[in-house]
C-alpha positions as CSV (number, residue, x, y, z in Angstrom):
1,I,-101.2,31.3,-337.7
2,F,-103.9,29.7,-335.6
3,G,-102.9,26.9,-333.3
4,D,-99.3,27.8,-332.6
5,G,-98.6,30.4,-329.8
6,R,-95.2,31.1,-331.4
7,A,-97.0,32.9,-334.3
8,D,-98.5,35.4,-331.9
9,E,-95.1,35.8,-330.3
10,Y,-93.5,36.6,-333.7
11,L,-96.2,39.0,-334.6
12,F,-96.8,40.9,-331.4
13,D,-94.0,40.4,-328.9
14,T,-91.0,40.7,-331.2
15,P,-90.3,43.4,-333.8
16,C,-92.1,42.1,-336.8
17,D,-92.0,44.8,-339.5
18,L,-93.4,42.9,-342.5
19,L,-96.1,40.2,-342.7
20,I,-96.7,38.6,-346.1
21,A,-100.0,36.7,-346.0
22,V,-100.7,34.6,-349.1
23,G,-104.2,33.2,-349.4
24,V,-105.2,34.0,-345.9
25,S,-108.7,35.5,-345.2
26,F,-107.8,36.7,-341.7
27,G,-111.2,35.5,-340.4
28,G,-112.0,34.7,-336.8
29,L,-110.0,31.5,-336.8
30,V,-106.7,33.1,-337.9
31,T,-107.1,36.2,-335.7
32,R,-108.3,34.3,-332.6
33,S,-111.8,35.7,-332.8
34,F,-110.6,39.1,-333.9
35,S,-108.3,39.6,-330.9
36,P,-107.7,43.3,-330.1
37,R,-104.0,42.6,-330.6
38,W,-104.5,42.7,-334.3
39,R,-105.6,46.3,-334.2
40,G,-102.2,47.1,-332.7
41,L,-100.1,45.2,-335.2
42,K,-97.1,47.3,-336.0
43,A,-96.0,45.3,-339.1
44,D,-96.8,46.4,-342.7
45,V,-99.1,43.7,-344.1
46,V,-98.9,42.5,-347.7
47,H,-102.1,40.6,-348.4
48,V,-102.2,38.3,-351.4
49,D,-105.6,36.8,-352.3
50,P,-107.4,36.0,-355.5
51,D,-110.6,37.5,-354.0
52,P,-110.4,41.3,-354.1
53,S,-113.1,41.6,-351.4
54,A,-110.9,39.6,-349.0
55,V,-107.9,41.9,-349.2
56,G,-107.9,44.3,-346.2
57,R,-111.4,43.1,-345.0
58,F,-110.4,42.3,-341.4
59,V,-106.8,43.4,-341.0
60,A,-105.3,46.7,-342.1
61,T,-103.3,46.1,-345.3
62,S,-100.3,48.2,-346.5
63,L,-100.3,46.5,-349.9
64,G,-103.0,44.3,-351.4
65,I,-102.3,42.0,-354.3
66,T,-105.1,40.3,-356.1
67,T,-103.7,37.1,-357.6
68,S,-103.5,33.5,-356.8
69,G,-100.8,32.2,-354.4
70,R,-99.3,30.2,-357.2
71,A,-98.9,33.3,-359.5
72,F,-97.5,35.3,-356.6
73,V,-94.8,32.6,-355.8
74,N,-93.9,32.2,-359.4
75,A,-93.5,35.9,-359.9
76,L,-91.2,36.1,-356.8
77,N,-89.2,33.2,-358.0
78,C,-88.6,34.7,-361.5
79,G,-87.5,38.0,-359.9
80,R,-84.3,36.3,-358.7
81,P,-81.0,36.7,-360.6
82,P,-80.9,34.5,-363.7
83,R,-78.3,32.1,-362.3
84,F,-80.8,31.1,-359.6
85,C,-84.0,31.5,-361.5
86,R,-85.7,28.3,-362.3
87,R,-89.4,27.4,-362.8
88,V,-90.2,26.0,-359.3
89,G,-93.8,26.7,-358.9
90,V,-96.3,25.5,-356.4
91,R,-97.4,21.9,-357.1
92,P,-100.9,21.6,-358.5
93,P,-103.4,20.4,-355.9
94,A,-104.2,16.7,-355.8
95,P,-107.5,15.8,-357.4
96,A,-110.3,15.6,-354.8
97,A,-111.5,12.1,-354.0
98,L,-115.0,11.4,-355.2
99,P,-117.4,10.0,-352.7
100,G,-117.8,6.2,-353.1
101,T,-114.5,5.7,-355.0
């Protein structure tokens, strides 16, 4: 959300009724230093994060789901009708480069 003014426009200036946040901590960077606009957010917030202490910590959450983003996306994908369901998960992260290699 941070860095693009259109995100604020979608959330606060147009009728946004559902915000699904996957793996977002909603810290100061995302909320623009905890802008007061976030307290007035009208959307229901579904917060998905593997850390249970992160869910609802900074932004009021309508539904908290404690799981990884990958598991959440895979569960959504397999809830589709069988003719469209295929195992298209999130790609595994690239291995981190080791210093000096």
